[in-house]
C-alpha positions in Angstrom: 66.9 -105.6 63.5 66.9 -107.3 60.4 68.4 -105.5 57.7 70.2 -106.0 54.2 69.3 -107.8 51.2 65.7 -109.6 51.5 65.2 -107.6 54.7 62.3 -105.5 53.1 60.3 -108.5 51.7 60.8 -110.4 55.2 59.1 -107.4 57.1 56.4 -106.9 54.7 55.3 -110.5 55.0 55.1 -110.2 58.9 53.3 -106.9 58.3 50.6 -108.6 56.0 50.0 -111.5 58.5 49.8 -109.4 61.6 49.0 -105.5 60.9 45.6 -104.2 60.1 46.7 -101.0 58.4 44.5 -97.5 58.6 42.7 -96.1 55.4 43.6 -99.1 53.3 41.6 -101.6 51.8 44.1 -104.3 52.7 43.5 -106.4 49.5 44.9 -103.6 47.7 48.2 -104.8 49.5 48.1 -108.2 47.9 48.4 -108.2 44.1 51.4 -106.0 42.4 50.6 -106.5 39.4 46.9 -104.7 39.2 46.3 -101.2 38.8 45.4 -100.3 42.3 48.1 -102.2 44.2 49.2 -100.2 47.0 52.7 -100.8 48.2 53.7 -101.2 52.0 56.8 -99.8 52.3 58.9 -101.0 55.4 60.9 -98.4 57.2 63.7 -99.3 59.2 65.1 -95.6 59.9 64.6 -91.6 59.5 66.7 -88.8 59.5 65.8 -85.1 58.6 63.2 -85.0 56.0 64.3 -88.8 54.8 63.0 -92.1 55.4 64.7 -95.2 54.9 63.9 -98.9 54.3 65.9 -102.0 55.6 67.6 -102.0 52.3 69.2 -98.6 52.2 66.7 -96.8 50.0 65.3 -93.5 50.7 62.6 -91.3 50.4 61.5 -87.8 50.6 59.0 -87.6 53.3 57.2 -84.9 51.4 53.6 -85.0 53.0 55.3 -85.3 56.6 54.1 -88.8 57.3 50.6 -87.5 57.0 51.0 -84.1 58.2 52.5 -84.8 62.0 56.5 -84.4 61.1 57.5 -80.8 61.6 60.9 -81.0 62.3 62.0 -84.0 60.3 62.8 -87.3 61.9 65.2 -88.1 65.0 65.5 -84.4 65.5 68.4 -84.2 67.9 66.9 -81.7 69.9 63.6 -83.1 70.3 65.4 -86.5 71.1 67.6 -85.1 74.1 64.1 -83.5 75.8 62.5 -86.8 75.6 65.8 -88.6 77.0 65.9 -86.4 79.7 62.1 -86.8 80.4 62.4 -90.6 80.5 64.6 -90.4 83.4 62.1 -87.8 85.5 58.4 -88.9 84.7 56.8 -91.2 82.0 53.2 -90.8 83.1 50.6 -90.0 85.7 47.3 -89.9 85.4 45.8 -86.2 85.0 42.7 -87.0 87.1 43.6 -85.7 90.5 47.6 -84.8 89.6 49.5 -82.7 87.6 53.1 -82.3 86.3 55.5 -79.9 85.1 55.3 -80.6 81.2 51.5 -80.5 81.0 51.5 -77.1 83.3 54.2 -75.8 81.1 52.6 -76.5 78.0 49.2 -75.4 78.7 50.9 -71.8 79.6 52.7 -71.6 76.7 49.8 -72.5 74.1 47.4 -70.0 76.1 49.9 -67.3 75.8 50.5 -68.1 72.0 46.8 -67.0 71.9 47.3 -63.8 73.9 45.6 -65.1 76.2 42.6 -65.4 74.6 42.2 -69.5 75.2 43.0 -70.0 78.5 42.4 -73.7 79.2 43.8 -76.6 77.7 42.2 -80.3 77.9 44.0 -83.2 76.6 43.9 -86.4 74.5 46.0 -88.6 72.2 44.6 -87.5 68.5 42.6 -85.2 66.2 39.3 -87.2 66.4 39.7 -87.6 70.2 40.1 -83.6 70.1 37.4 -82.9 67.8 34.7 -84.8 70.2 36.1 -82.9 73.7 34.9 -79.9 71.1 32.1 -81.0 70.6 31.0 -82.3 73.7 32.0 -78.8 75.7 29.9 -76.9 73.3 26.7 -79.2 74.1 27.6 -79.1 77.3 28.3 -75.7 78.1 24.8 -74.9 76.5 22.9 -77.2 78.8 24.4 -75.9 81.9 23.7 -72.4 80.5 20.1 -73.6 80.3 20.0 -73.8 76.7 19.3 -77.7 76.0 17.8 -76.9 72.8 20.9 -75.9 71.2 22.2 -79.4 70.2 23.0 -79.2 66.6 26.3 -78.6 65.0 27.3 -77.0 61.6 30.3 -77.9 59.4 31.8 -76.9 56.0 31.1 -79.1 52.4 33.4 -81.6 52.3 34.8 -81.1 55.8 36.7 -83.7 57.8 37.3 -83.9 61.3 37.9 -87.3 62.0 36.3 -90.7 62.4 35.3 -91.9 65.3 31.4 -91.5 65.4 31.3 -88.1 67.2 33.6 -86.5 64.3 31.9 -88.3 61.5 28.9 -86.2 62.4 30.6 -83.3 61.1 32.5 -84.9 58.6 31.4 -84.4 55.1 33.3 -86.9 52.9 30.9 -89.9 52.1 34.1 -92.3 51.9 34.2 -92.2 55.7 30.9 -92.2 56.6 28.6 -93.8 54.8 28.8 -97.2 56.0 28.1 -95.8 59.7 25.2 -93.7 58.7 23.0 -95.7 61.1 25.3 -94.5 63.5 25.9 -90.9 63.3 24.1 -87.7 64.1 24.7 -85.7 61.1 25.2 -82.5 61.4 24.0 -79.3 59.1 26.3 -78.5 56.1 27.0 -74.9 55.1 28.7 -74.3 51.5 32.5 -74.4 51.6 34.4 -70.8 50.8 36.8 -73.1 48.5 38.1 -70.5 45.8 37.6 -73.6 43.4 33.9 -72.9 43.0 34.4 -69.8 41.9 32.3 -68.1 39.1 34.1 -66.5 36.2 35.1 -63.1 37.5 34.8 -64.0 41.2 38.1 -63.3 43.8 38.4 -65.8 46.5 37.2 -63.2 48.8 33.7 -63.1 46.6 33.5 -66.8 46.9 34.0 -66.8 50.8 31.5 -64.0 51.1 28.9 -65.7 48.8 29.9 -68.8 51.4 29.1 -66.7 54.6 25.9 -65.6 53.2 24.7 -69.2 53.1 26.1 -69.6 56.9 24.3 -66.4 57.8 20.9 -67.7 56.3 21.4 -71.0 58.0 21.6 -69.3 61.5 18.9 -66.7 60.9 16.9 -69.9 60.4 18.5 -72.6 63.1 20.7 -70.3 65.5 18.6 -70.7 68.3 19.3 -75.0 67.9 22.7 -74.5 66.7 25.5 -74.9 69.5 28.9 -74.4 67.2 30.3 -74.0 63.7 33.1 -76.0 63.1 35.9 -75.4 60.1 39.3 -76.2 59.2 40.5 -72.6 59.1 42.2 -71.5 55.2 42.5 -75.3 53.8 40.0 -78.2 54.0 42.7 -81.2 54.0 40.4 -84.1 53.0 38.5 -82.0 50.3 41.4 -82.0 48.6 43.6 -79.1 50.0 40.4 -76.9 49.4 42.1 -73.3 50.0 40.0 -70.2 50.9 39.9 -66.6 52.1 40.5 -65.5 55.3 37.4 -63.1 55.0 35.2 -66.4 55.4 36.5 -66.7 58.7 36.2 -62.9 60.0 32.5 -63.2 58.8 31.9 -66.2 60.4 33.1 -64.9 63.7 30.9 -62.3 63.6 27.9 -64.2 62.6 28.7 -66.9 65.2 29.0 -63.7 67.9 25.5 -62.4 66.8 23.6 -65.5 67.0 25.4 -67.0 70.2 26.7 -70.0 68.2 30.5 -71.4 69.3 33.1 -71.2 66.5 35.4 -74.4 66.8 38.6 -74.2 64.8 40.1 -77.9 63.8 43.7 -76.7 63.4 44.9 -80.4 63.8 46.3 -80.2 60.2 46.9 -76.6 59.5 48.0 -75.6 63.0 51.6 -75.2 63.9 53.2 -73.1 61.2 51.9 -74.7 58.2 49.9 -71.9 56.8 52.4 -69.4 57.4 51.2 -68.1 61.1 51.4 -70.5 63.8 47.7 -70.3 64.0 45.6 -70.5 60.5 42.9 -68.4 62.3 45.7 -65.7 63.0 45.5 -64.7 59.7 41.6 -63.7 59.4 42.6 -61.5 62.7 40.3 -63.6 65.2 40.3 -66.5 68.0 37.7 -69.1 67.9 35.7 -70.4 71.5 37.3 -73.9 71.0 40.7 -74.9 69.4 41.8 -77.9 68.3 45.1 -79.1 68.1 47.1 -82.3 67.0 49.5 -83.7 64.3 52.5 -81.3 64.3 51.8 -80.0 68.1 54.4 -82.6 69.1 56.9 -82.4 66.2 55.6 -85.7 65.1 56.8 -87.8 67.8 53.8 -88.6 70.2 50.3 -89.0 70.1 48.9 -85.4 71.6 45.7 -83.5 71.3 44.6 -80.6 72.7 41.5 -78.6 72.9 41.8 -74.9 73.8 39.0 -73.2 75.4 38.0 -69.4 76.5 37.8 -68.6 80.0 34.0 -67.8 79.5 33.4 -71.5 78.2 35.7 -72.6 80.8 33.8 -71.3 83.7 30.0 -72.8 82.9 31.4 -75.8 84.1 32.7 -74.8 87.3 30.0 -76.0 90.4 29.4 -78.1 93.2 27.7 -80.7 91.0 29.7 -83.4 89.8 27.1 -83.5 86.5 27.8 -79.9 85.6 31.9 -81.0 85.2 33.4 -82.1 82.2 33.8 -85.8 83.0 35.5 -86.8 79.7 38.7 -88.9 80.2 41.1 -90.8 78.4 43.7 -93.0 80.2 47.0 -91.2 78.5 45.5 -87.5 78.6 48.2 -85.1 79.1 51.3 -87.7 78.8 54.3 -86.3 80.1 56.5 -87.5 77.2 54.0 -86.1 74.8 54.1 -83.1 76.3 57.8 -82.5 76.7 57.7 -83.5 73.0 55.4 -80.5 72.2 57.6 -78.5 74.5 60.9 -79.0 72.5 58.6 -78.1 69.3 57.8 -74.7 70.8 61.3 -74.5 71.6 62.7 -74.9 68.0 59.4 -72.6 66.7 60.7 -69.8 69.0 64.8 -70.2 69.0 65.1 -70.9 65.5 62.8 -68.2 64.3 61.0 -70.7 62.1 58.0 -68.8 60.7 60.7 -66.4 59.1 62.4 -69.3 57.6 59.5 -71.0 56.1 58.5 -67.8 54.6 61.7 -68.6 52.2 61.0 -72.4 52.0 57.8 -71.4 50.9 58.9 -69.3 48.0 61.3 -72.1 47.1 58.2 -74.4 46.6 56.6 -72.1 45.0 59.5 -71.2 42.4 60.4 -75.0 42.0 56.6 -76.0 40.8 56.0 -72.8 39.3 56.5 -74.7 35.7 53.4 -77.1 36.6 51.1 -74.4 36.3 51.4 -74.3 32.5 50.7 -78.0 32.1 47.4 -78.9 30.1 46.3 -81.7 32.6 46.8 -79.2 36.0 44.1 -77.1 37.3 44.4 -74.8 40.2 47.8 -74.7 41.3 47.5 -73.0 44.7 49.6 -72.8 47.9 49.0 -71.7 51.2 52.8 -71.6 53.5 54.0 -74.8 53.0 51.0 -76.3 51.6 51.0 -76.6 47.9 48.7 -78.5 46.0 47.1 -79.1 42.4 44.2 -80.5 40.6 44.7 -82.8 37.5 42.4 -83.6 35.0 41.9 -87.2 34.2 39.3 -89.8 34.2 41.8 -92.6 35.3 40.5 -94.3 38.5 43.8 -95.5 39.2 45.4 -92.0 38.9 46.6 -91.7 42.1 47.8 -95.1 42.9 49.9 -94.8 40.2 51.4 -91.3 41.2 51.9 -92.6 44.2 53.8 -95.7 43.1 55.9 -93.5 40.6 56.8 -90.9 43.2 58.0 -93.7 45.6 60.1 -94.9 42.4 61.5 -91.4 42.5 62.4 -91.1 46.0 59.5 -89.4 47.2 56.4 -89.8 49.6 53.6 -88.1 48.0 50.2 -89.6 48.2 47.7 -87.9 46.5 44.1 -87.1 47.6 42.0 -88.4 44.4 43.0 -86.3 41.6 44.5 -83.5 44.0 48.3 -83.9 44.4 49.7 -81.9 47.4 53.0 -81.9 49.1 53.7 -80.7 52.9 57.3 -81.1 53.5 58.8 -80.8 56.9 60.3 -77.2 58.3 63.9 -78.9 57.6 64.0 -79.6 53.8 66.5 -77.6 52.1 66.7 -76.0 48.5 68.2 -79.2 46.9 65.3 -81.3 48.4 62.3 -79.1 47.6 64.0 -79.2 44.0 64.2 -83.2 44.1 60.5 -82.9 45.3 59.2 -81.2 42.6 61.0 -83.1 40.0 59.8 -86.2 41.2 56.2 -85.1 41.2 56.9 -83.9 37.7 58.3 -86.9 36.7 55.6 -89.2 38.8 52.9 -87.1 37.1 54.0 -87.7 33.5 54.1 -91.7 34.2 50.9 -91.8 35.9 49.1 -90.2 33.1 51.0 -92.2 30.7 49.1 -95.2 33.0 52.4 -96.4 33.9 54.2 -95.8 37.5 
C-alpha cells in the first residue's frame, strides 16, 4: 500500500478516474478553487474514533462514518470475532439453510424487544430494509383479504432510502424528484419536528398537533392505509429534526384503532444513538415492523434486519407458495456480518454502554453549550449522542465551506444543508469531545466568514 509524501494525491487520482462516489455531484470533486468544491479524502486506516490518510494526517470521525461506526475503527473485540468466524463459515445461502450466527442474532434481537418482535428477516442495507417492511405490510393485508389497504403514510421531511420503493416514503425532493415517474408516492403527514412550534408551544404540544393531523388522515383514508413509517425521535435527513416521544405514543394508538401497521425505521437512530437501545422505547411502545442497519454490525459489514411481530409473520404461513414472503438477497444473513453484529451486542452487554453514553452525552452537551449564545445559531438540540444546530446564513456554499474548514481542523463533520450535527462513536473520550467542539466552533467561524 503506497504511503508517505505524495501518496494522497496518487490515490485521489486513481479514485477520480475509476470510482463513482455516492451522494455526490462528481464535478464538485474536480475544482479546488471553486466555492462548491468537495475534497476527496483518501483514508489508509482507522483506529478508535480517528481516521488516518496515507500521509499521516488524522480526522476525528465526528459523524461515525455516516452514522454506522458505533465503537470506533478496528475495534479489537469485533476484529477477533470476525477472525474466528472466518475460520468457520464465511457464507451460505439462507434459503433452505441456517447457521449459528444468524440464529443467535435473531434470538438476541427479539429478546431486546421483550419478545414482542419474534422473527428477523435479513438484507444488506437500510433501503432494502425499508423495501422489505413495506412489502411485508402490503402483502400481509393481501393475505388477510384486505387488498384495499395498499397505501402508505410518511412524515414530512422523512428519509427512508433511495431505492424506488424507499423513495415512495421519502419526502426529500433532492433525492426523489428526478425519479418521480418511477415512484408511487405515499401520503405525507406533518412532522412533529419541535422547531415548528408556535410561540409558547412545548415539544409535546407540537407532537400532539402533528398527531391530530395524522388522526384526520387516518379517519379519511384508514381503510386504504397499510402502514405508517416513521424515524423515531430524530428525522436525520430533515436536518436532525427532533420530536417528543408523545407523537409515537399517539401514533401507536391511532394505528391500532385504524388497523394500520406502524413501521419504525431505526436504521440511523437505533443501537443506542438516542440514549436507549431502540429509540421507540422512550415512548413505551413497540412497532409492528422494526428496521435496523448501519450500527447493527458496528459499522463493519453491510447488514440490515427487519423484525416483525408473530402476528404479521403468521399471516404468511400457508401451503400456497404465493402467500409466502419471497423477497430475497444473495447475501441475506451473511455469517460474517451476523458475527460482527453479535460482537457489537456483546460490547453493549459487557461494557454497560448505554450508561457510559449518558456520561458522554453530558460531556457533549457541556462542550457545545457556548454555541447556544451564538447570534447565527438556532435550535441547539440534543437527543442522546446526537447533537445538532441550525445556522442562519444565505450562503449557498455554507455546508461545503464548513466541511472543508472542519477537515482542516482534524474533524469529519459534514452538515446537512445549514444544519450542523455531530454523532460521534461510543469510544470518544473527554479530550476528543472537547477537540470536536473546538473544531466545530472554529469551522463555523471560518465558514461564516466565507473561508475555509
